C-alpha positions in Angstrom: 23.6 -45.6 22.3 26.4 -43.5 20.7 27.4 -46.5 18.6 24.1 -46.5 16.9 22.9 -42.9 17.2 26.0 -41.1 15.8 26.0 -43.2 12.5 22.3 -42.6 12.2 22.6 -38.8 12.5 25.6 -38.8 10.1 23.7 -40.8 7.6 20.8 -38.4 7.9 23.1 -35.4 7.5 24.6 -36.9 4.3 21.2 -37.5 2.8 20.2 -33.9 3.7 23.3 -32.5 2.0 22.4 -34.4 -1.1 18.9 -32.8 -1.0 20.4 -29.4 -0.5 22.7 -29.9 -3.5 19.7 -31.1 -5.6 17.5 -28.2 -4.6 20.4 -25.7 -5.2 20.9 -27.1 -8.7 17.2 -26.7 -9.5 17.2 -23.1 -8.1 20.2 -22.1 -10.2 18.5 -23.6 -13.2 15.0 -22.1 -12.9 15.6 -19.2 -10.4 12.2 -19.7 -8.8 11.8 -18.0 -5.5 10.1 -20.9 -3.8 13.1 -23.2 -4.8 15.4 -20.7 -3.1 13.3 -20.7 0.1 13.0 -24.5 0.1 16.8 -24.8 -0.4 17.4 -22.5 2.6 14.9 -24.5 4.6 16.7 -27.8 3.9 20.0 -26.1 4.6 18.8 -25.0 8.1 17.4 -28.4 8.6 20.8 -29.9 7.8 22.4 -27.6 10.4 20.2 -29.5 13.0 22.2 -32.7 12.4 25.5 -30.8 12.4 24.7 -29.5 15.9 23.4 -33.0 16.9 26.8 -34.6 15.9 28.6 -31.8 17.8 26.5 -32.6 20.9 27.2 -36.3 20.7 30.9 -35.6 20.4 30.8 -33.6 23.7 29.9 -30.0 22.8 28.1 -27.5 25.1 24.7 -29.2 25.8 22.7 -26.0 26.5 23.8 -24.0 23.5 23.7 -26.9 21.1 20.2 -28.0 22.3 19.0 -24.5 21.6 20.6 -24.6 18.2 19.2 -28.1 17.4 15.6 -27.2 18.4 15.7 -23.7 16.8 17.0 -25.0 13.5 14.2 -27.6 13.4 11.6 -25.0 14.0 13.0 -22.4 11.6 13.4 -25.0 8.8 9.7 -25.9 9.1 8.9 -22.2 8.7 10.9 -22.0 5.5 9.3 -25.2 4.1 5.8 -23.9 4.7 6.7 -20.5 3.3 8.1 -22.0 0.1 5.1 -24.2 -0.3 2.8 -21.2 -0.1 4.8 -19.5 -2.9 4.8 -22.6 -5.0 1.0 -22.9 -4.7 0.4 -19.2 -5.3 -1.4 -18.7 -2.0 -1.0 -16.1 0.7 1.5 -16.9 3.5 -0.1 -16.5 6.9 2.0 -14.5 9.4 0.8 -16.7 12.2 3.6 -19.2 11.2 6.2 -16.4 11.6 4.9 -15.4 15.0 4.7 -19.0 16.1 8.2 -19.6 15.0 9.5 -16.6 16.9 7.6 -17.6 20.1 8.9 -21.2 19.7 12.6 -20.1 19.4 12.1 -17.8 22.4 10.6 -20.7 24.4 13.5 -22.9 23.5 16.1 -20.4 24.6 14.4 -19.7 28.0 13.6 -23.4 28.7 17.2 -24.5 28.0 18.7 -21.7 30.1 16.5 -22.5 33.1 17.2 -26.2 32.6 13.7 -27.4 32.2 13.1 -31.2 31.7 13.6 -32.5 28.1 10.0 -33.2 27.5 8.8 -29.8 28.7 11.5 -28.0 26.6 10.5 -29.8 23.4 6.8 -30.4 23.7 5.5 -26.9 22.8 8.0 -26.4 19.9 7.6 -29.8 18.3 3.8 -29.6 18.7 3.9 -26.4 16.7 6.4 -28.0 14.2 4.1 -31.0 13.8 1.2 -28.6 13.1 3.3 -26.9 10.4 4.1 -30.2 8.7 0.5 -31.5 8.9 -0.9 -28.2 7.6 1.6 -28.3 4.8 0.5 -31.9 4.0 -3.1 -30.9 3.7 -1.9 -28.0 1.6 -0.3 -30.4 -0.9 -3.3 -32.8 -0.9 -5.7 -30.0 -1.8 -3.5 -28.7 -4.6 -6.2 -29.1 -7.3 -4.4 -27.4 -10.1 -2.0 -30.3 -10.5 -3.1 -33.6 -11.9 -1.6 -36.9 -10.9 -0.8 -38.4 -7.5 2.6 -36.9 -6.7 1.2 -34.0 -4.7 -1.1 -36.3 -2.7 1.8 -38.6 -1.9 3.8 -35.6 -0.7 0.9 -34.4 1.4 0.4 -37.7 3.2 4.2 -38.1 3.8 4.2 -34.5 5.3 1.3 -35.5 7.6 3.1 -38.7 8.7 6.3 -36.7 9.2 4.3 -34.2 11.3 3.0 -37.0 13.5 6.5 -38.3 13.9 7.6 -34.8 14.9 4.9 -34.8 17.6 6.4 -38.0 19.2 9.9 -36.6 19.4 9.5 -35.2 23.0 8.4 -38.6 24.2 10.5 -41.1 22.2 13.8 -39.2 21.8 14.8 -40.0 25.4 14.2 -43.7 24.7 17.7 -45.0 24.1 16.8 -48.0 21.9 14.3 -46.0 19.7 16.4 -42.9 19.1 18.5 -44.3 16.2 15.4 -45.7 14.6 13.6 -42.4 15.1 16.4 -40.6 13.3 16.3 -43.2 10.5 12.5 -42.9 10.3 12.8 -39.1 10.2 15.4 -39.4 7.4 13.0 -41.6 5.4 10.2 -39.1 5.8 12.6 -36.2 5.0 13.9 -38.0 1.8 10.3 -38.9 0.8 9.0 -35.4 1.3 12.0 -33.9 -0.6 11.6 -36.3 -3.5 7.8 -35.8 -3.4 8.2 -32.0 -3.6 10.6 -32.4 -6.5 8.4 -34.7 -8.3 5.4 -32.4 -7.8 7.4 -29.5 -9.0 8.6 -31.4 -12.1 5.1 -32.7 -12.8 3.6 -29.2 -12.5 6.3 -27.8 -14.8 5.6 -30.5 -17.4 1.9 -29.9 -17.0 2.3 -26.2 -17.6 4.5 -27.0 -20.6 1.9 -29.4 -22.1 -0.9 -26.8 -21.5 1.2 -24.2 -23.3 2.0 -26.6 -26.2 -1.7 -27.4 -26.6 -2.5 -23.7 -26.6 0.2 -23.0 -29.3 -1.1 -26.0 -31.3 -4.5 -24.5 -31.5 -3.0 -21.2 -32.6 -1.0 -23.0 -35.2 -4.1 -24.9 -36.6 -6.0 -21.6 -36.8 -3.1 -19.9 -38.7 -3.7 -19.5 -42.5 -0.5 -20.2 -44.6 -0.2 -19.4 -48.3 2.3 -21.3 -50.5 3.5 -19.3 -53.5 6.0 -19.0 -56.3 6.9 -15.4 -57.3 8.5 -15.2 -60.8 11.0 -12.4 -61.3 11.7 -12.7 -65.0 10.7 -11.2 -67.4 8.2 -9.5 -65.0 7.5 -9.8 -61.3 4.3 -11.9 -61.0 2.9 -14.7 -59.0 3.3 -18.0 -60.9 1.6 -20.1 -58.2 -0.6 -19.4 -55.2 -2.3 -21.8 -52.8 -6.1 -21.5 -52.3 -5.5 -20.0 -48.8 -4.6 -16.7 -50.4 -8.3 -16.0 -51.1 -9.3 -16.2 -47.4 -6.2 -14.2 -46.5 -6.4 -11.3 -48.9 -9.9 -11.4 -50.4 -8.4 -11.6 -53.9 -9.0 -14.6 -56.1 -6.1 -16.6 -57.5 -6.9 -15.4 -61.0 -6.9 -11.8 -59.9 -3.5 -12.2 -58.3 -1.8 -14.3 -61.0 -3.2 -12.7 -64.2 -2.5 -9.1 -63.3 1.2 -8.4 -63.0 0.6 -5.0 -61.4 -1.5 -6.5 -58.5 1.6 -6.9 -56.4 1.9 -3.1 -56.2 -1.7 -3.0 -54.8 -1.1 -5.9 -52.5 2.0 -4.6 -50.7 2.0 -1.0 -49.3 4.4 1.4 -50.9 7.0 1.5 -48.0 7.1 -2.3 -47.7 7.2 -2.7 -51.5 10.3 -0.5 -51.7 12.1 -2.9 -49.3 11.0 -5.9 -51.3 12.1 -4.4 -54.6 15.5 -3.4 -53.1 16.1 -7.1 -52.3 15.1 -8.2 -55.8 17.0 -5.5 -57.6 20.2 -6.7 -55.9 19.4 -10.2 -57.4 19.6 -11.6 -53.8 17.0 -12.6 -51.3 17.5 -12.7 -47.5 17.3 -16.1 -45.8 15.7 -14.6 -42.7 11.9 -14.0 -42.4 10.6 -10.8 -43.8 7.7 -9.2 -42.0 5.6 -6.7 -43.9 2.1 -5.5 -44.5 -0.4 -6.7 -47.1 -3.3 -4.6 -48.2 -6.4 -6.8 -48.6 -9.1 -6.3 -51.2 -11.4 -4.6 -48.7 -8.6 -2.0 -47.9 -7.7 -3.5 -44.6 -4.0 -3.9 -43.8 -2.8 -7.2 -42.3 0.7 -8.3 -41.2 2.3 -11.3 -42.9 5.5 -13.3 -42.4 7.2 -13.8 -45.8 9.7 -16.5 -46.0 11.3 -17.6 -49.3 13.8 -19.8 -50.9 15.7 -18.3 -53.9 15.4 -20.2 -57.3 18.3 -19.6 -59.6 18.6 -20.2 -63.4 20.0 -23.7 -63.9 23.8 -23.5 -64.1 23.9 -19.9 -63.1 23.6 -19.2 -59.4 24.1 -15.5 -60.0 20.8 -15.2 -61.8 17.7 -15.2 -59.5 14.6 -16.1 -61.5 12.0 -16.9 -58.8 11.2 -17.2 -55.1 9.4 -20.1 -53.6 8.0 -19.6 -50.1 5.2 -19.2 -47.7 3.1 -16.3 -46.5 1.6 -16.6 -43.0 -0.9 -14.2 -41.4 0.8 -12.9 -38.2 -1.5 -10.0 -37.7 -2.6 -11.1 -34.2 0.9 -11.9 -33.2 2.2 -8.5 -34.6 -0.6 -6.7 -32.8 0.3 -8.6 -29.6 4.0 -7.8 -30.0 3.1 -4.1 -30.7 0.9 -4.1 -27.6 3.8 -5.6 -25.5 6.2 -3.1 -27.0 3.9 -0.3 -26.4 3.2 -1.4 -22.8 7.0 -1.7 -22.2 7.5 1.7 -23.8 4.7 3.2 -21.7 6.1 1.7 -18.5 9.6 2.8 -19.3 8.3 6.3 -20.0 6.4 6.4 -16.7 9.6 5.2 -14.9 11.7 7.9 -16.6 9.0 10.5 -15.8 9.1 9.5 -12.1 12.9 9.9 -12.0 12.8 13.2 -13.8 10.1 14.5 -11.5 12.2 14.0 -8.4 15.5 15.0 -10.1 16.1 18.7 -9.6 18.3 18.8 -12.7 15.4 18.2 -15.0 13.4 21.2 -16.2 9.9 21.3 -17.4 11.2 21.5 -21.0 13.4 18.5 -20.4 10.4 16.5 -19.2 8.4 17.6 -22.2 11.1 16.4 -24.6 11.3 13.1 -22.7 7.5 12.6 -23.1 7.6 13.5 -26.8 10.4 11.0 -27.5 8.6 8.2 -25.8 5.1 8.9 -27.2 6.6 9.2 -30.8 8.3 5.8 -30.3 5.1 4.4 -28.8 2.9 5.4 -31.7 5.5 5.5 -34.6 4.5 9.0 -35.3 6.4 11.3 -37.6 5.5 14.6 -35.9 4.1 15.9 -32.7 4.6 18.3 -29.8 4.3 18.5 -26.0 3.2 21.7 -24.3 2.7 23.3 -20.9 -0.2 25.5 -20.1 0.7 28.5 -17.9 -1.7 28.7 -15.0 -1.5 32.5 -15.0 -2.8 33.2 -18.5 -3.7 29.8 -20.0 -1.2 30.2 -22.8 -0.5 26.8 -24.4 3.3 26.9 -24.7 4.9 24.2 -26.9 8.2 23.2 -25.2 9.2 20.3 -27.4 8.4 19.6 -31.1 9.2 16.8 -33.5 9.4 17.3 -37.2 10.6 14.0 -38.6 13.1 12.0 -36.5 14.5 14.9 -34.5 13.0 16.4 -31.4 13.9 20.0 -30.6 13.2 22.4 -27.8 10.7 25.1 -28.7 8.9 28.1 -27.3 5.8 28.4 -29.5 2.8 30.0 -27.8 -0.8 29.0 -28.8 -2.9 31.6 -27.1 -6.6 31.0 -26.4 -9.3 33.2 -27.8 -11.0 35.8 -25.6 -13.7 33.2 -24.8 -11.0 30.9 -23.5 -11.3 28.4 -26.4 -8.3 27.1 -28.4 -8.6 27.0 -32.2 -8.6 24.2 -34.7 -7.5 20.6 -34.5 -4.8 21.4 -32.1 -7.2 22.9 -29.6 -9.9 20.2 -29.7 -8.5 18.1 -26.8 -8.1 21.2 -24.7 -11.5 22.5 -25.3 -13.3 19.2 -24.7 -10.8 18.1 -22.0 -10.9 14.7 -23.6 -8.4 13.0 -25.8 -9.2 12.0 -29.4 -7.7 10.6 -32.6 -8.8 11.3 -36.1 -7.3 9.3 -39.0 -9.1 11.4 -41.7 -9.1 14.9 -40.2 -10.8 17.8 -42.0 -8.2 20.2 -43.2 -8.2 23.3 -41.0 -5.9 26.3 -40.9 -2.9 25.9 -38.6 -1.5 28.7 -36.4 0.9 31.1 -38.1 4.5 30.0 -37.9 3.6 26.4 -36.9 6.5 24.3 -38.3 4.4 21.2 -39.2 2.7 21.4 -42.5 0.4 18.5 -43.6 -1.6 16.5 -41.0 -2.8 13.2 -42.4 -3.9 11.9 -39.0 -3.7 13.2 -35.4 -3.9 12.0 -31.8 -4.2 14.5 -29.1 -4.7 14.4 -25.3 -4.8 17.0 -22.6 -2.9 16.7 -19.4 -5.2 17.6 -16.5 -5.2 17.8 -12.7 -8.7 17.9 -11.2 -10.0 19.1 -14.6 -7.5 22.0 -14.7 -5.5 22.0 -17.9 -1.8 21.9 -17.3 -0.4 20.6 -20.7 -1.0 18.8 -23.9 0.5 15.9 -26.0 -0.3 15.9 -29.7 1.0 13.4 -32.2 0.6 13.4 -36.0 1.2 11.6 -39.2 1.4 7.9 -38.4 1.6 5.7 -41.4 -1.1 3.2 -40.5 -3.3 5.5 -38.4 -4.0 5.7 -34.7 -6.0 3.3 -32.5 -8.1 3.6 -29.3 -5.5 1.5 -27.6 -2.8 4.0 -28.4 -5.0 6.8 -27.3 -5.4 5.2 -23.9 -1.7 4.7 -23.5 -0.9 8.3 -24.4 -3.6 9.5 -22.0 -2.0 7.4 -19.3 1.4 9.1 -20.0 -0.4 12.5 -20.1 -1.9 11.9 -16.6 1.6 11.2 -15.2 3.0 14.1 -17.2 0.4 16.4 -15.5 1.6 15.2 -12.1 5.2 15.8 -13.1 4.4 19.3 -14.4 2.5 20.2 -11.2 5.5 19.0 -9.1 8.0 20.8 -11.2 6.0 24.0 -11.3 5.5 23.8 -7.5 9.2 23.2 -7.0 10.0 26.2 -9.2 7.5 28.4 -7.2 8.8 27.0 -3.9 12.4 27.7 -5.0 11.5 31.2 -5.9 9.8 31.7 -2.6 12.7 30.2 -0.8 15.2 32.4 -2.7 13.0 35.4 -1.9 12.8 34.4 1.8 16.5 33.8 1.9 17.2 37.2 0.4 14.9 38.8 2.9 16.5 36.9 5.8 20.0 37.6 4.7 19.4 41.2 3.7 17.2 42.4 6.6 18.9 43.8 9.7 17.5 41.1 11.9 18.7 37.8 13.4 16.6 34.7 12.9 17.5 31.7 15.1 16.0 28.5 16.3 16.8 26.3 19.3 16.1 22.7 20.0 14.6 21.6 23.4 18.2 21.4 24.9 19.0 25.0 23.9 21.3 24.0 20.9 21.3 26.4 18.0 19.8 24.8 14.9 19.5 28.0 12.8 21.3 31.3 12.8 20.8 33.7 9.9 20.3 37.4 9.2 22.4 40.6 8.5 21.9 41.5 12.2 24.6 39.0 13.1 27.2 41.5 11.7 26.7 43.8 14.7 27.8 40.9 17.0 30.7 40.0 14.8 29.1 36.7 13.8 28.6 35.0 10.5 25.4 33.2 9.4 25.4 29.6 10.8 28.5 30.2 12.9 26.8 29.3 16.2 24.8 26.4 14.8 25.5 23.3 17.0 26.5 25.4 20.0 24.6 25.7 23.2 22.9 29.0 23.9 23.7 28.5 27.6 27.4 28.3 26.8 27.5 31.1 24.3 25.6 33.6 26.4 26.8 32.4 29.8 27.6 35.9 31.1 24.1 37.2 30.1 21.6 36.1 32.8 18.9 38.2 31.2 19.1 36.2 27.9 19.3 32.9 29.8 16.0 33.8 31.6 14.3 34.7 28.2 15.4 31.4 26.6 14.2 29.4 29.6 10.7 31.0 29.3 10.6 30.2 25.6 11.7 26.6 26.1 9.1 26.3 28.8 6.4 27.0 26.2 5.9 30.8 26.8 5.7 33.1 23.8 7.0 36.5 24.7 8.9 39.6 23.6 12.0 40.8 25.5 14.8 43.3 25.2 18.4 42.4 26.2 21.7 44.1 25.9 24.7 42.4 24.4 28.1 44.2 24.5 26.4 47.6 24.4 23.9 46.6 21.7 20.2 46.3 22.5 18.0 43.6 20.8 14.3 43.2 20.9 13.5 39.4 20.5 10.2 37.8 19.7 10.3 34.2 21.1 7.9 31.6 19.8 7.9 28.0 21.2 7.9 25.0 18.8 5.5 22.2 19.8 4.9 18.7 18.5 1.6 17.1 17.8 1.0 16.3 21.5 1.7 19.9 22.5 5.1 19.3 24.0 7.6 22.1 23.5 10.5 20.8 21.4 12.3 24.0 20.7 11.9 27.7 20.0 12.2 30.2 17.2 13.5 33.7 17.8 13.5 36.9 15.7 15.8 39.5 17.1 15.9 43.1 15.9 18.5 45.6 16.9 16.8 48.5 18.8 19.9 50.2 20.2 19.0 53.7 18.9 15.4 53.3 20.0 16.4 52.2 23.5 19.0 55.1 23.7 16.3 57.5 22.5 13.8 56.2 25.1 16.5 56.5 27.8 17.3 60.1 26.7 13.6 60.9 26.7 13.2 59.4 30.1 16.1 61.5 31.5 14.6 64.6 30.1 11.2 63.8 31.6 12.9 63.1 35.0 14.8 66.4 34.7 11.6 68.4 33.9 9.8 66.6 36.8 12.6 67.6 39.1 12.7 71.3 38.0 8.9 71.4 38.2 9.0 70.1 41.8 11.8 72.6 42.7 9.8 75.4 41.2 6.7 74.4 43.2 8.6 74.2 46.5 10.3 77.6 45.9 6.9 79.1 45.2 5.0 77.5 48.0 7.6 77.3 50.9 8.5 80.1 53.3 11.4 78.3 54.9 14.8 78.7 53.2 16.3 75.6 54.8 13.3 73.5 53.8 13.6 74.7 50.3 17.3 74.2 50.1 17.1 70.6 51.5 14.3 69.7 49.0 16.4 71.1 46.2 19.4 69.0 47.4 17.3 65.9 47.6 15.9 66.3 44.1 19.3 66.9 42.6 20.8 63.9 44.4 18.0 61.6 43.2 18.1 62.9 39.7 21.9 62.6 39.4 22.1 59.6 41.6 24.8 61.4 43.6 25.7 60.6 47.2 26.9 64.1 48.1 25.6 67.5 46.9 26.0 71.0 48.1 24.8 74.5 47.0 27.3 77.3 46.7 26.4 81.0 46.3 28.6 83.3 44.2 29.1 86.6 46.1 29.2 89.7 43.8 31.4 91.7 46.1 34.4 89.4 46.0 33.5 86.8 43.4 33.9 84.0 45.8 31.7 81.0 46.3 29.9 80.8 49.6 28.6 77.5 51.0 25.0 77.8 51.9 23.7 74.2 52.1 24.8 70.6 51.5 24.3 66.9 52.3 26.3 63.7 52.2 29.7 65.2 53.0 31.4 63.6 56.0 33.9 66.3 56.9 33.4 70.1 57.4 36.7 70.9 55.7 35.4 69.2 52.5 32.1 71.2 52.8 33.7 74.5 53.4 36.7 74.2 51.1 
């Protein structure tokens, strides 16, 4: 069998490698994700034959059988995944789960040495279902004309049926080489079918695009002209299409030399005259505006060929060329540019929002730069409304090309309203644009003078005003589309302002808390569930000779090993008990409030402690206690002296009270005799020898 089987497998491997190279080439040409996934799938499928050859040459049967069957299963997964991407359909995760279960089954079955049929039947049944399902997928691919996808689908189905017979026919010695050969034929047919389907779909998409562009081309109005330059600038010839394009008749345009100044707006005319004055004309296309008879501006593509005086190529006398209406294209390009600018602005805003180095003023300048670029505005400003007093504070202002930081305050009136054109979007909480605004007084000191047109939006969060974007003086006026884009940026700007303002307030609170913690004569610490310090702050650490954070990472049980009282307090806290306790550390008393930390399930995962030094208070309490005990003792002695008639009983009671109060083990009472000034023993307790008592 080896004589036939080995060459069959090698031939199949060679064919598979050719397919891998072809798919890799297509992927590196087109960079389509599904081509990449198909290439990986064919690569894994090729590994199957590498493992098969290794097995036939005497390799480890168990490991190589696992590798062979697993590579077949995984390659099928990649083929169906790539097909889903190619068709633009959702990929069902059931194929991923099934592949995982199949690989697991192969490993277990081979390791326990199950029979060949039992090992392969589940996995190749699943693999057959993958191929058959993929085949129906291709057959139902309705968006592609032709028969290539149907051919590919039916080959996939036949290949799936062939996969299903593998557990039964692979052990048949005479059929095995033919089975591999048949599998290779199916493999090659499927691979070529997929390629042909992909190429056909690409060509079909290209033809559809070409037809679309052909329709656009047919609808485009092109004007052919000759523009004479000597002795005056005037149209010497215009095709009839100019009337539909501009609204002017040919006679109006050719018989009035000054009409060109009305036809081309001033800024674009300056550019045109600059070319003509240099006696040269650019070979590239010139795009400029044309003002129609009805006052509407359109965009045209102006392409000309210079006509020189015969025999004198330095003397330009006329220009022959075409004028094509590209208004729709220009608008589309502007839309794309504006969309790109908007998206870029939002991306930069997102980065600035999470970047702590950006201030609110930096964000305002960023927004102004992008919105100016977006709308081609000459002037504008971006402001921030302080939540405390509603002052509209301009943080960035543009006057011409430059954008500068500012601190101009536009205060609201007593009724909360903002004045003039600049306040309209704030008062109405709704953006607007006005290309012919009524002249209104501007705030004193406002650096922008004339306002020929204006676009203004408010930045809001839940109807609360947080800022404003105002743009002014665009050459062609503003549009609803631009208003929507700027409002979109304003909405994101509002979020950025809120986050930055919140960060600032949180930072202030954190700094205040830190100053309180580090300045207060207390110790704030926290422990995890194992008693490891995770926080240690406060000026109270000075009394223990410690620095803030010095014990973080150490165990409280090791650090306070010789203080059983503290160990008991910590154990209670980590057991979930909140309590207040006093402990002595090297002669210093601390009163500590312990609070357990618990997770969402109520399990204690640590504890927080706030320790305050109370040494003076404890010492005062102890002194007061001693004084009270002393007074109680004296009061008791006074009572026994007054009430008792027995001297011995009185003296013994006095000795007992003195011994208890002083915590003494031996006490005696001596009487000073006036006659000889000697001390005379009259009572005592606790002495073990008479000579000590009577000395």
